Backbone as XML, in Angstrom:
<?xml version="1.0"?>
<chain id="A" units="angstrom">
  <residue number="1" name="MET">
    <atom name="N" x="0.790" y="-1.254" z="-0.006"/>
    <atom name="CA" x="0.041" y="0.061" z="-0.061"/>
    <atom name="C" x="0.845" y="1.289" z="0.021"/>
  </residue>
  <residue number="2" name="LYS">
    <atom name="N" x="2.253" y="1.061" z="0.031"/>
    <atom name="CA" x="2.979" y="2.290" z="0.160"/>
    <atom name="C" x="2.903" y="3.284" z="-1.054"/>
  </residue>
  <residue number="3" name="LYS">
    <atom name="N" x="2.747" y="2.601" z="-2.177"/>
    <atom name="CA" x="2.739" y="3.474" z="-3.390"/>
    <atom name="C" x="1.489" y="4.351" z="-3.427"/>
  </residue>
  <residue number="4" name="TYR">
    <atom name="N" x="0.472" y="4.099" z="-2.555"/>
    <atom name="CA" x="-0.746" y="4.971" z="-2.549"/>
    <atom name="C" x="-0.603" y="6.093" z="-1.592"/>
  </residue>
  <residue number="5" name="LYS">
    <atom name="N" x="0.439" y="6.082" z="-0.848"/>
    <atom name="CA" x="0.596" y="7.121" z="0.240"/>
    <atom name="C" x="0.570" y="8.507" z="-0.187"/>
  </residue>
  <residue number="6" name="ASP">
    <atom name="N" x="1.282" y="8.753" z="-1.425"/>
    <atom name="CA" x="1.212" y="10.022" z="-1.996"/>
    <atom name="C" x="-0.010" y="10.464" z="-2.430"/>
  </residue>
  <residue number="7" name="ALA">
    <atom name="N" x="-0.834" y="9.630" z="-2.981"/>
    <atom name="CA" x="-2.104" y="10.080" z="-3.599"/>
    <atom name="C" x="-3.244" y="9.681" z="-2.575"/>
  </residue>
  <residue number="8" name="GLU">
    <atom name="N" x="-3.226" y="10.318" z="-1.497"/>
    <atom name="CA" x="-4.356" y="10.198" z="-0.497"/>
    <atom name="C" x="-5.624" y="10.682" z="-0.977"/>
  </residue>
  <residue number="9" name="LEU">
    <atom name="N" x="-6.868" y="10.107" z="-0.648"/>
    <atom name="CA" x="-8.183" y="10.611" z="-1.006"/>
    <atom name="C" x="-8.412" y="11.857" z="-0.042"/>
  </residue>
  <residue number="10" name="THR">
    <atom name="N" x="-8.316" y="13.088" z="-0.571"/>
    <atom name="CA" x="-8.541" y="14.276" z="0.092"/>
    <atom name="C" x="-10.093" y="14.434" z="0.132"/>
  </residue>
  <residue number="11" name="PRO">
    <atom name="N" x="-10.585" y="15.272" z="1.097"/>
    <atom name="CA" x="-12.080" y="15.488" z="1.020"/>
    <atom name="C" x="-12.678" y="15.976" z="-0.242"/>
  </residue>
  <residue number="12" name="GLU">
    <atom name="N" x="-11.789" y="16.745" z="-0.820"/>
    <atom name="CA" x="-12.195" y="17.367" z="-2.263"/>
    <atom name="C" x="-12.420" y="16.199" z="-3.331"/>
  </residue>
  <residue number="13" name="ILE">
    <atom name="N" x="-11.556" y="15.337" z="-3.218"/>
    <atom name="CA" x="-11.688" y="14.240" z="-4.146"/>
    <atom name="C" x="-12.904" y="13.256" z="-3.802"/>
  </residue>
  <residue number="14" name="CYS">
    <atom name="N" x="-13.062" y="13.083" z="-2.594"/>
    <atom name="CA" x="-14.183" y="12.220" z="-2.079"/>
    <atom name="C" x="-15.539" y="12.933" z="-2.549"/>
  </residue>
  <residue number="15" name="LEU">
    <atom name="N" x="-15.520" y="14.261" z="-2.356"/>
    <atom name="CA" x="-16.793" y="14.989" z="-2.707"/>
    <atom name="C" x="-16.985" y="14.961" z="-4.305"/>
  </residue>
  <residue number="16" name="TYR">
    <atom name="N" x="-15.793" y="15.068" z="-5.114"/>
    <atom name="CA" x="-15.962" y="14.987" z="-6.388"/>
    <atom name="C" x="-16.389" y="13.703" z="-6.887"/>
  </residue>
  <residue number="17" name="ILE">
    <atom name="N" x="-15.991" y="12.515" z="-6.377"/>
    <atom name="CA" x="-16.430" y="11.243" z="-6.642"/>
    <atom name="C" x="-17.930" y="10.949" z="-6.335"/>
  </residue>
  <residue number="18" name="LYS">
    <atom name="N" x="-18.275" y="11.444" z="-5.209"/>
    <atom name="CA" x="-19.718" y="11.398" z="-4.788"/>
    <atom name="C" x="-20.615" y="12.156" z="-5.716"/>
  </residue>
  <residue number="19" name="GLN">
    <atom name="N" x="-20.117" y="13.318" z="-6.136"/>
    <atom name="CA" x="-20.945" y="14.094" z="-7.125"/>
    <atom name="C" x="-21.112" y="13.450" z="-8.470"/>
  </residue>
  <residue number="20" name="TRP">
    <atom name="N" x="-19.994" y="12.839" z="-8.949"/>
    <atom name="CA" x="-19.897" y="12.215" z="-10.209"/>
    <atom name="C" x="-20.897" y="11.027" z="-10.199"/>
  </residue>
  <residue number="21" name="VAL">
    <atom name="N" x="-20.794" y="10.305" z="-8.997"/>
    <atom name="CA" x="-21.709" y="9.024" z="-9.032"/>
    <atom name="C" x="-23.157" y="9.507" z="-8.955"/>
  </residue>
  <residue number="22" name="LYS">
    <atom name="N" x="-23.437" y="10.560" z="-8.265"/>
    <atom name="CA" x="-24.808" y="11.032" z="-8.201"/>
    <atom name="C" x="-25.195" y="11.466" z="-9.633"/>
  </residue>
  <residue number="23" name="GLU">
    <atom name="N" x="-24.441" y="12.217" z="-10.286"/>
    <atom name="CA" x="-24.869" y="12.593" z="-11.613"/>
    <atom name="C" x="-25.046" y="11.592" z="-12.652"/>
  </residue>
  <residue number="24" name="HIS">
    <atom name="N" x="-24.248" y="10.400" z="-12.492"/>
    <atom name="CA" x="-24.281" y="9.277" z="-13.324"/>
    <atom name="C" x="-24.997" y="8.096" z="-12.965"/>
  </residue>
  <residue number="25" name="SER">
    <atom name="N" x="-25.725" y="8.173" z="-11.779"/>
    <atom name="CA" x="-26.423" y="7.021" z="-11.194"/>
    <atom name="C" x="-27.457" y="6.558" z="-12.172"/>
  </residue>
  <residue number="26" name="ASP">
    <atom name="N" x="-28.271" y="7.522" z="-12.713"/>
    <atom name="CA" x="-29.348" y="7.011" z="-13.642"/>
    <atom name="C" x="-28.692" y="6.199" z="-14.826"/>
  </residue>
  <residue number="27" name="GLU">
    <atom name="N" x="-27.637" y="6.735" z="-15.379"/>
    <atom name="CA" x="-27.076" y="6.010" z="-16.505"/>
    <atom name="C" x="-26.596" y="4.660" z="-16.068"/>
  </residue>
  <residue number="28" name="ILE">
    <atom name="N" x="-25.891" y="4.666" z="-14.886"/>
    <atom name="CA" x="-25.337" y="3.305" z="-14.435"/>
    <atom name="C" x="-26.391" y="2.473" z="-14.136"/>
  </residue>
  <residue number="29" name="ASN">
    <atom name="N" x="-27.502" y="2.811" z="-13.470"/>
    <atom name="CA" x="-28.640" y="1.983" z="-13.245"/>
    <atom name="C" x="-29.249" y="1.444" z="-14.509"/>
  </residue>
  <residue number="30" name="ARG">
    <atom name="N" x="-29.415" y="2.286" z="-15.383"/>
    <atom name="CA" x="-30.088" y="1.893" z="-16.694"/>
    <atom name="C" x="-29.289" y="0.816" z="-17.449"/>
  </residue>
  <residue number="31" name="SER">
    <atom name="N" x="-27.948" y="1.002" z="-17.457"/>
    <atom name="CA" x="-26.990" y="-0.016" z="-18.156"/>
    <atom name="C" x="-27.024" y="-1.287" z="-17.347"/>
  </residue>
  <residue number="32" name="ILE">
    <atom name="N" x="-27.085" y="-1.191" z="-15.970"/>
    <atom name="CA" x="-27.172" y="-2.456" z="-15.152"/>
    <atom name="C" x="-28.631" y="-3.188" z="-15.419"/>
  </residue>
  <residue number="33" name="LEU">
    <atom name="N" x="-29.612" y="-2.461" z="-15.524"/>
    <atom name="CA" x="-30.935" y="-3.070" z="-15.937"/>
    <atom name="C" x="-30.949" y="-3.685" z="-17.265"/>
  </residue>
  <residue number="34" name="GLU">
    <atom name="N" x="-30.339" y="-3.036" z="-18.268"/>
    <atom name="CA" x="-30.215" y="-3.625" z="-19.542"/>
    <atom name="C" x="-29.398" y="-4.826" z="-19.573"/>
  </residue>
  <residue number="35" name="ASN">
    <atom name="N" x="-28.363" y="-4.862" z="-19.000"/>
    <atom name="CA" x="-27.573" y="-6.009" z="-18.856"/>
    <atom name="C" x="-28.275" y="-7.284" z="-18.193"/>
  </residue>
  <residue number="36" name="ILE">
    <atom name="N" x="-29.154" y="-7.064" z="-17.167"/>
    <atom name="CA" x="-29.949" y="-7.973" z="-16.547"/>
    <atom name="C" x="-30.928" y="-8.585" z="-17.484"/>
  </residue>
  <residue number="37" name="LYS">
    <atom name="N" x="-31.636" y="-7.562" z="-18.252"/>
    <atom name="CA" x="-32.643" y="-7.969" z="-19.136"/>
    <atom name="C" x="-32.110" y="-8.927" z="-20.339"/>
  </residue>
  <residue number="38" name="LYS">
    <atom name="N" x="-30.885" y="-8.705" z="-20.810"/>
    <atom name="CA" x="-30.134" y="-9.336" z="-21.813"/>
    <atom name="C" x="-29.945" y="-10.808" z="-21.357"/>
  </residue>
  <residue number="39" name="LYS">
    <atom name="N" x="-29.811" y="-11.035" z="-20.095"/>
    <atom name="CA" x="-29.513" y="-12.471" z="-19.604"/>
    <atom name="C" x="-30.829" y="-13.450" z="-19.717"/>
  </residue>
</chain>
């Protein structure tokens, strides 16, 4: 885990990731549902 020490998750990065997930959750859920329907 030593190589990750320099790139720590700062609060800003965590916020950015949460925001990105929130913005894309509809897309993500839709693609998951489509994949389930295909099976």
